[in-house]
C-alpha positions in Angstrom: 0.0 0.0 0.0 2.9 2.3 -0.5 2.1 4.8 -3.2 4.5 7.5 -4.2 -0.6 10.8 -4.1 -25.1 11.0 2.8 -28.4 10.8 3.3 -29.5 12.5 6.5 -29.2 10.3 9.6 -27.7 10.4 13.0 -24.7 8.4 11.8 -24.0 10.4 8.6 -22.3 13.8 8.0 -24.6 16.8 8.5 -26.6 17.1 5.2 -26.8 20.9 5.3 -24.3 21.1 2.5 -25.8 18.5 0.2 -26.6 20.0 -3.2 -29.9 19.9 -5.0 -30.6 20.1 -8.7 -32.3 23.5 -8.7 -31.1 26.6 -10.5 -31.5 29.8 -8.5 -31.1 31.7 -11.7 -33.8 30.0 -13.8 -36.2 33.0 -13.5 -33.4 35.3 -14.7 -33.0 33.1 -17.8 -36.7 33.1 -18.6 -36.9 36.9 -18.5 -34.5 37.4 -21.5 -36.2 38.9 -24.6 -36.5 37.1 -27.9 -35.2 40.2 -29.7 -31.9 40.2 -27.8 -28.9 39.8 -30.1 -26.8 36.6 -29.6 -23.9 38.3 -27.9 -25.9 40.9 -25.9 -25.1 41.9 -22.4 -28.1 39.9 -21.3 -26.7 36.8 -22.8 -23.3 37.4 -21.2 -25.1 37.5 -17.8 -26.9 34.3 -18.7 -23.6 32.5 -19.5 -22.2 33.7 -16.1 -25.3 32.3 -14.4 -24.9 29.0 -16.1 -21.3 28.7 -15.0 -22.2 29.8 -11.5 -25.0 27.2 -11.3 -22.5 24.5 -12.2 -20.6 25.2 -9.1 -23.1 26.8 -6.7 -26.5 25.5 -5.5 -29.0 26.8 -3.0 -26.9 25.4 -0.2 -23.6 26.7 -1.3 -20.7 25.3 -3.4 -21.4 21.7 -4.6 -19.3 18.9 -3.1 -17.4 18.0 -6.3 -16.0 21.5 -7.0 -15.0 21.8 -3.3 -13.1 18.5 -3.7 -11.4 19.8 -6.9 -10.4 23.0 -5.1 -8.9 20.9 -2.3 -6.9 18.7 -4.8 -5.7 21.8 -6.6 -4.5 23.4 -3.4 -2.8 20.2 -2.4 -1.0 20.0 -5.7 0.2 23.6 -5.4 1.5 23.1 -1.8 3.4 20.0 -2.9 5.0 21.8 -5.9 6.2 24.6 -3.6 7.5 22.0 -1.1 9.3 20.1 -3.9 10.9 23.4 -5.1 12.2 24.1 -1.6 13.4 20.5 -1.1 15.4 20.3 -4.3 18.1 22.5 -2.8 18.6 20.0 0.0 18.8 16.8 -2.1 22.5 16.9 -2.8 23.3 17.5 0.9 21.4 14.6 2.5 21.4 10.8 2.2 18.7 8.8 0.4 17.1 7.6 3.7 16.6 11.1 5.0 15.5 12.3 1.6 12.7 9.7 1.5 11.5 10.8 4.9 11.4 14.5 3.8 9.4 13.5 0.6 6.9 11.6 2.6 6.6 14.4 5.1 6.0 16.9 2.3 3.3 14.8 0.8 1.6 14.5 4.2 1.6 18.2 4.7 0.4 18.8 1.1 -2.7 16.6 1.9 -3.4 18.1 5.4 -2.6 21.9 5.0 -5.3 22.6 2.4 -7.9 20.8 4.6 -7.1 23.3 7.3 -7.9 26.1 4.9 -11.1 24.2 3.9 -12.3 24.4 7.5 -13.1 28.0 6.8 -15.2 27.2 3.7 -16.9 24.2 5.3 -17.3 26.1 8.7 -16.4 22.9 10.5 -13.6 21.9 12.8 -10.7 20.0 11.3 -11.6 17.0 13.4 -14.7 16.3 11.2 -12.3 15.4 8.4 -11.2 12.2 10.0 -8.2 13.0 12.2 -9.4 14.5 15.5 -6.3 15.7 17.4 -7.8 14.7 20.7 -7.7 11.1 19.7 -4.2 11.1 18.3 -2.3 7.9 18.9 -4.9 6.7 21.4 -6.5 3.3 21.7 -7.8 3.1 18.1 -4.4 3.8 16.6 -2.7 1.0 18.5 -5.5 -1.5 18.0 -5.3 -0.8 14.3 -1.5 -1.3 14.5 -2.0 -4.8 15.9 -4.6 -5.6 13.2 -2.2 -4.4 10.5 0.7 -6.4 11.8 -1.5 -9.4 12.4 -2.9 -9.2 8.8 0.4 -9.0 7.1 1.8 -11.8 9.3 -1.1 -14.1 8.5 -0.4 -13.5 4.8 3.3 -14.1 5.1 2.8 -17.3 7.2 0.3 -18.5 4.5 2.9 -18.0 1.9 5.6 -19.7 4.1 3.5 -22.8 4.6 2.6 -22.8 0.9 6.4 -23.0 0.3 6.4 -19.6 -1.4 8.3 -17.6 1.3 11.5 -18.3 3.3 12.4 -16.1 6.2 16.2 -16.4 5.6 18.8 -15.0 8.0 19.1 -11.6 9.7 20.4 -8.8 7.4 20.8 -6.4 10.4 22.4 -7.0 13.8 22.6 -5.3 17.2 21.5 -1.7 17.5 21.0 -1.3 13.8 17.9 -3.5 14.1 16.3 -1.0 16.5 17.6 2.0 14.6 16.1 0.9 11.3 12.9 -0.4 12.9 12.3 3.1 14.3 13.2 4.7 10.9 10.7 2.5 9.0 8.0 3.1 11.7 8.4 6.9 11.1 8.6 6.5 7.3 5.4 4.4 7.0 3.6 6.6 9.6 4.1 9.5 7.3 3.0 7.4 4.3 -0.1 6.3 6.2 -1.0 9.9 7.2 -0.6 11.1 3.5 -2.6 8.3 1.8 -5.3 8.0 4.5 -6.0 11.7 4.7 -5.8 12.4 1.0 -8.2 9.6 0.0 -10.2 8.9 3.2 -10.0 12.2 5.0 -11.3 15.4 3.5 -12.0 13.7 0.2 -14.2 11.0 1.7 -16.0 13.6 3.8 -16.8 16.1 1.1 -17.7 13.5 -1.6 -20.0 11.7 0.9 -22.0 14.9 1.1 -22.6 14.7 -2.7 -22.9 11.0 -3.5 -23.2 9.3 -0.1 -20.6 7.3 1.8 -20.2 4.1 -0.1 -20.3 5.4 -3.7 -17.6 7.9 -2.6 -15.7 5.0 -0.9 -15.7 2.9 -4.0 -14.6 5.8 -6.2 -11.7 6.8 -3.9 -10.6 3.2 -3.3 -10.3 2.7 -7.0 -8.2 5.9 -7.1 -6.1 4.5 -4.2 -5.4 1.4 -6.3 -4.7 3.5 -9.4 -2.1 5.8 -7.8 0.1 2.7 -7.2 0.3 2.2 -11.0 3.5 4.3 -11.2 5.4 2.0 -8.8 8.1 0.0 -10.5 7.2 -3.7 -10.4 3.5 -3.1 -9.9 0.9 -5.2 -11.8 -2.9 -5.3 -12.3 -3.5 -7.8 -9.4 -1.6 -5.5 -7.1 -3.6 -2.5 -8.1 -6.9 -4.5 -7.4 -5.5 -5.6 -4.1 -4.6 -2.0 -3.1 -8.1 -0.9 -4.0 -9.6 -3.8 -2.0 -7.5 -2.8 1.1 -8.6 0.8 0.6 -12.2 -0.2 0.6 -11.6 -2.2 3.8 -10.0 0.9 5.4 -13.2 2.9 4.4 -15.2 0.4 6.5 -12.9 1.0 9.4 -13.5 4.7 9.1 -17.2 4.2 9.0 -17.3 2.0 12.0 -14.7 3.7 14.3 -15.7 7.2 13.4 -12.2 8.5 12.4 -9.0 7.5 10.6 -6.8 6.7 13.6 -7.5 3.0 13.4 -6.8 3.0 9.6 -3.6 5.0 10.1 -2.3 2.4 12.6 -3.3 -0.5 10.3 -1.7 1.1 7.2 1.5 1.9 9.0 1.9 -1.5 10.5 1.0 -3.4 7.3 3.7 -1.5 5.4 6.2 -1.8 8.2 5.7 -5.5 8.5 5.8 -6.1 4.8 8.8 -3.9 3.9 11.0 -4.1 7.1 10.0 -7.1 9.2 9.4 -9.6 6.4 11.7 -7.8 4.0 9.7 -8.2 0.8 8.4 -5.9 -1.9 5.6 -3.6 -1.0 3.5 -2.7 -4.1 6.5 -3.3 -6.3 8.9 -1.4 -4.1 11.8 -3.2 -2.2 13.5 -0.9 0.3 17.3 -1.0 0.4 17.5 -1.6 4.2 15.4 -4.3 5.9 15.6 -6.9 8.7 15.9 -10.3 6.8 17.5 -11.9 3.8 14.2 -13.4 2.9 13.3 -15.0 -0.4 10.1 -15.6 -2.4 9.8 -18.5 -4.9 7.0 -20.1 -6.8 4.4 -19.1 -9.3 3.5 -15.4 -9.6 -0.1 -16.0 -8.7 1.0 -17.2 -5.3 4.1 -15.1 -4.6 2.9 -11.9 -6.2 5.9 -11.8 -8.5 7.5 -8.3 -8.7 4.6 -6.8 -6.8 5.3 -8.7 -3.6 2.7 -10.4 -1.4 0.0 -7.8 -2.3 0.1 -9.3 -5.8 -0.6 -12.8 -4.5 -4.1 -14.2 -4.9 -3.9 -15.2 -1.2 -4.1 -11.5 -0.2 -7.8 -11.4 -1.2 -8.5 -14.3 1.2 -6.8 -12.2 4.0 -8.7 -9.0 3.1 -12.0 -10.9 3.1 -11.2 -12.4 6.5 -10.2 -9.0 7.9 -13.5 -7.5 6.6 -15.7 -10.2 8.2 -13.8 -10.1 11.6 -13.9 -6.3 11.7 -17.5 -6.2 10.8 -18.3 -8.4 13.8 -15.9 -6.6 16.1 -17.2 -3.1 15.2 -20.9 -3.4 14.3 -21.9 0.2 15.0 -21.7 3.0 12.4 -19.9 5.9 14.0 -18.8 8.1 11.1 -20.4 11.5 11.3 -22.3 10.6 14.4 -23.1 13.5 16.6 
C-alpha cells in the first residue's frame, strides 16, 4: 500500500451542504427577450449564471467543485515544497530524503484541509483526524490488526512453500535504529494516503454522492495511484483498491482515521521491514531479513510482492468479516 498521491441520519455527516438540482437563476433566464442579439449583455449575464449554477447550488458550493479545489490546493502546496526540497537533495542521504518527501506529501494533503475548515465552517476533526484522539487506543489496535494481517499473509505464503524467512540482514543496535526509521517512514505514508483519500476527500464526496459510492470511487483511485510504482501489476492494483475499501469500512465503524492509520503503517512496516519483501512493487534497500520468495507469480505476487498474491484477497476478506463483527456500530459522522 505504499504509493509515491449522505443521506440525513444520526450516523452520517450533516446534510446541510448536500446539493440539490435546482437553478436559482432560472427565473433570470426566462426573462430574457427574444429580440436580444446573440452576444448581448443579457446573454453574457446568462452565461455567467450557467457557469455559477454548475458550481453553486441553493446550499452553497457543490461537493465536487470543493473537492477539486482541495486537490488543486494540495498540488500547489506540494509543488512549492518540492521546489524548496530540491536545494537539499545533494546534501542529505537517500534515507533522510525519503522521509522528507513523505513528510512533504503528508503536509500537502493536510494543510489545504485546514484552509477548507473556513469554507466548510467545520472543525478539522470532522475530516477524520481529530487531534484529541491522536495515537490513542484506536491507533494501537489498528496497528495490531495491521501487523497481524500481514503476518497471516506471510505465514500462509511460508506454509505454501512460497516464502522463506532467511537469516538476519541487520544486527545489534542497527535493528532498532532501522525499525524506528521505518516506523516513522510508514507513519508519514499512512497519514498522507489515508487523509488524501479517506480524510477530507471522503468527507466532502460523501455529502454529494453518499458514503459508499464515494468510498468505491476513492478506493479505485487508491489502487490506481500505485500504478506508477516499478514492479506493480494489475493484481496488485486491485488488491490495493480492496485494502482501501476495507479501510473505508474502518473509518465508518470507528468514526475516524486513527485505526486506519495504525493499520496502514503496521501493514507496510511488517511487509517492507519485518518480512523484508516488496511492497506494491517497491523493495526498500535496508530491511531486517535476507528473505526469499519462490514459486508461481499467482502465489508469490511476483515483482509486486505479497500484495500481488491471490492469497491477499483471502486475507482481506477475513479481515472484513472479523472487523464487521468486532465493530458493528456505524460511527462516522455521528453527533
